[in-house]
C-alpha positions, 0 to 999 in steps of 0.5 A: 721926834724930839732930841736929844733924849736925854738932853742937857743944855738944848732940846730940839723940837723939829716939826712942831708948829704953833703952841708948844708946852713943856711940863714937869713931872708934877704936871706944872708948866715949865715953858710955853712957846710958839714954834715956827712950823718948819722942819727945823722947828724950835730949840729950847735952852734947858740949862736952867731946868732942874734934871728930871722928867718932862713932857712936850706937847704940841701939834706937828706940821700935819696939825696932829697932837704930839706928846714926847717924854724927855729926860734932862740931865746935867 
C-alpha cells in the first residue's frame, strides 16, 4: 500500500524492496530508487512533481510485483 493517496509533498512506500520506479500518466519515468526492504520502506519527496496521476511499481517484501496508482495534488 502506498500512502497518502492523494498525496501532496510526500509519498510513503512501506514494504517495498529493491528497485522501485514511478511513471507519469504518459508512461514516462519520473523517479527510480532502491527501497531498503523494510516495513517502513521509502519516502519520496513529491513536492516538485506536477499534479496528476502516477504509477508506482516494484517488489514487496515477499518478492511479488506491486503496482499502485497515485494522485498528486498540491
